[in-house]
N, C-alpha and C positions, 0 to 999 in steps of 0.2 A: 504494501500500499504506500502511496507516495505520501511524503511527509507534509504536514501542513506548513504554511509560511510562518506561523508561530513557532512550530518546533524547529524549522530551520534557522529562525533567527535566534532562538534561544540557544542551539547548538553552536551557533557562531559567537555569541555573547559568552558562552560556556567556554569554548576554546580559547578564546582570547584571556578570560580570567585564569584559566588553568595554566596558560603559558607563562602568566606573571608570577602565579602562585609557586610554580615550579622553580622558575629563575630566581625569585626574589626572597623564596622562603617565608611567604605570608600566609595568613589564614585565607580562606576561600572569599570570605566576605570583604576583607581589605583588599584582596585582589580584584574582586568585583568592582568596588568602588574607583579603583586605578583604571580598570578596564573601560568603564562608563565615561571617565573623565577623558580618556583617550579617544573613544568614539565621538564624544562631543567636540573636543578641541582639535583634534587629528594631530595632537603633538605628544610625542613620547616625553619622559622627564629624565632629568639628570642622573637619577638613582639606577637607571636600566643600563645594562651594558649593551655593547654593540650587537651581539648576536639576538638578544631579546628585541631590540629596535628593528632589526631586519625582519625577524619573525612577525612582529606586529604590524609593520608596513605592508607586508605580503598579505596578512590576514584581513586588513581593513579594506582591501580592494574587492573582496569576495562578495560583498553585499552593499548595495547603495541604499542607505536609510531613507532617503526621500522617496523610495518606491514601497515603503511599509506604512500601512495605515497606522494611525494613532492607537487605536485598540489592539490591533496585533502586536505592535511595540510593546504596549503596556503589559499584555498577557505574557510576551516573551520575558520581559523583564521581572515580573512576578515569579515566573519559573525559576530564574537564576538567583533571586532574592530568597525564595523557599528553599532552593538548595543550600545557600549560605546560612540559613536560620536553623538548619538540623543541628540538634545538639544544643541549642539554646532552650533553657527552661523558663527564664523569665517572661511574665505575662506580656511585656512592652515589646518582646521579640516575635510575638504571634502576628500572622497577617490575615486580614479580613478575607474569608473565602470569596472567591470571584463571582459565585452565583448570588451571594449575599450582597455584595458590592452592587451588582447589576441591579437586583431587585431594589435596593435602596434608591437607585438612581430613577427607577420606575416611579417610585412613591414620591420622590422630589418633583418630578415632572408633573405629576397628579397635583400635588399641594401648591405649586407655584403658578400653574396655569399658563396663561399667555403674557405673564410679566416679562416687559423687555429687558431688564437688567436685573441681576441678582448678585448678592454678596454671600458668599458660603465661607464657614470656618469650621475646621476639624481641630479642637484642642488637643487632640491625642493622635497626630497624623502618622506617627511611626514612619514606614518607608513610602508612605502616601499613595498606597494602592486604592483605597477607599475614595480619597479625595480627587485622584485624577479618574478613576473609573466614573464617578458621578459628574465630574466637570466634562468630561468627554462626551457624555450623553445628552448634554443640554445644547440647545440650539440658540438661546439668548445671549446675550453679553454677560459674560461671569467673571467676576472678581473673587479669586478663590485665596484663601489664607489657611495656613496650617501651622502647629506649633509641636515641637518635639525636644525633649531633653537630651536624648541620647546622640551624641555626635556623629556616630557611624549612620545610624538611621536617617538623619536629617541630610547628610551628604548623599545618601542613596536617593531620597526623596527629590531633593533638589535635581540632581542629574537625571533622574527619570523623568521629571517634568521638563527639563531642558530638551532631553532627546524627543520627547513627545511634542516638543513645542507648545506646551501648555503653560500659560504664565499663572504661577502660583508664588505668592510672597510667604516665606518660612520665618518663623521666630523660633531662634534656637534657645529655649529657657524652659524653666520649670513652669508647666501650664497653670499651675495653681497661684501664680504670683500675677501681679497686674500687667495687662497688655497696653500698648499704645494702638489701640484698634478701635475705630468707630463701630457701634453696633451693626450687626450684620442681619440679614433676611433670614438665614437658615444655619443651623449648626448640625453637622453630621458626626457621629463618633463612635467608634468601637471602644466602649469604655475600658480603661484598664482597671483591672480588679485586685484590690489588696489594701493594705494599710498606707497611709500617708507619714513618712516618717518625720515631717517638720511640724512638731506640734505647736510650735510658736505661729507660724503661717497659718495653720489650721484654725487657730484660735479666733481668726478675723472671719471665719464662715459661720452661717446660722446652723449648718449641719455637722459642726465639730463634735466630735464624741464627748460626753460628759466625763469619761474616765479613759485615760490611755490614748492610743492613737486612734485617729478618724480613719474612717474608710475612704479611699482615694476616689472610688466610683460615685459616691455620694457628693464629695466636693467638687467632682468634675461637672455633675448636672447643675449645681449651684452656679459654678463659675461660667457654665454655658449660657444659663438664664441671665447672668449679667451682662453677657456681650451680644445677646440676640435682641432685636427691635421689639417693642410691643407689637403683639399680633404676628411676630415671627414664629417660625417652627423649629422644632428640634427633633431630630431622628438619632436614636441611640441604640446600638447593639448592647444589650445587657444580659448579665447572668439570671438565668430563671429563679434563682434564690433571692433576686434582689429585694423583694417585699416580704421576705420571710426571715430576714436576718434580725439580730437583737436590737438594731437601731432602725427598723422598717417603719415603726410608727411616727418616729421623727420625720423620716424621708416622706412618708405619705402625707403627713400634715403640711410640710413645706410644699410639696408639689401642688397640692390642692389650693394653698394660698397664692401661689404665683402663677400657676398654669392650668390649662384644660388637659386632660387625657384624651388624646384623639383617638389613639388605637394601641392595641397590643397584638402582635403577630408572633406566635411561636414558631421558631425555626424548625425544621426537620430533623430529629434526633440523628439521622443517618449520616450528617454532615460533621458529628461531634465523635470524639473517641468513647465518651461514656455520657450517661444521662446527667451526671453531675456537672460536666462542661456544657451542657447544653444551654443555649440561649434565645432570646426573643428580640424583637424590634418593638422598641417604644417610641411612639409619637406623641409629642407634647406641642401644645401652641401657647405662648407666653402672653399672659392676661394683658389686655388693653382696653381702652375705653369703647371700641366698637366690637370686641370679640365675645363669643358666647360658647357655652360647651355644644358639642356635637348633640344632635337629637339622639344619635345612638352611637355608643363607642364602637369603634372597628376592632372587632375581637375574631380571631382565626387561628386555626392551627394549620401551617402551611404544609402541603404534601411534599414528598421527595421531589427536588428539582429535576430529577431524570424521568419522573412520570409526567410526560408532556401533555396527556389528556387531563389528569387530575389539576396540574399546574394552570392550563388553560381555563379550566373551570373555576379555579380559585381567583386568577386575575379578573375573569367576568364578575364574579361576585365582589370583588374590591372595586371595580370599575362602578358598579351599580350602586355601592355604598357612596363612593364620591358623588355620582348623579343625585342621589337621594339628599345629600348634604349640600347640594348646591355649588359644587365646585366646577361643573361644567355647564 
């Protein structure tokens, strides 16, 4: 069977990364950063020996990046980043599954409708896959912003956006500290799950823990509401246990005070290693003078993304909900 363009492009990026890894004795992920920088600038760096430079110059002639569509390139880059992430156990090194990112893009299109311009922010952007996947699906003028504390991930995100010719402004900082960012129309984020170690900074949040460390995923929800316009939407990938934890009552009260719950969509268990890792998509709208809660909250369990018939039926049900709520 003939390889797809995505597989061919991944193989090409992978070969270049492995050449650098072998010659320079780096980790795969660091080699990938160097490989993407080379593909973007077309320039080798001084740390490379002449043999490696010759091999790279030969490799870069094999594919013309201008002939590759944005989404094909994004998926190829995602495969390379996933290969580099193997062995990392930290939550922040996980990548949003492609099917989930594309489904979130569909929800964004439904929520924003015909709006001509839109500003999007991902406060936990990681390697940028979710942000670029959604941005690439939108036809209107989009200004995208992302924040990430990990220096390797933000390098990957920036290079990925540059290679896709997708303009994204990134903040390299702790996302739970203040931003120089005007409020946006929409926040999307695959929430980092765990405890936030900076108790002093956490103290400025309503959702801080009464004792001990605060949950970072709770603080990210509050921070996101700080940077979205009144009436703006927030789409989060959340752990299924979000509303069952020991601080869930506080979170529930906070959300109902500041936002309308628009929907909750259970993602299929089949895309997670175990039920304990299972996640859902939570959709909120920040309260404003002209907002009101939906007549009926959008609640659904999504079928397997591989089951095309069941997925089409589900999309039609979701489309009907949007029509009933006056989005179309």
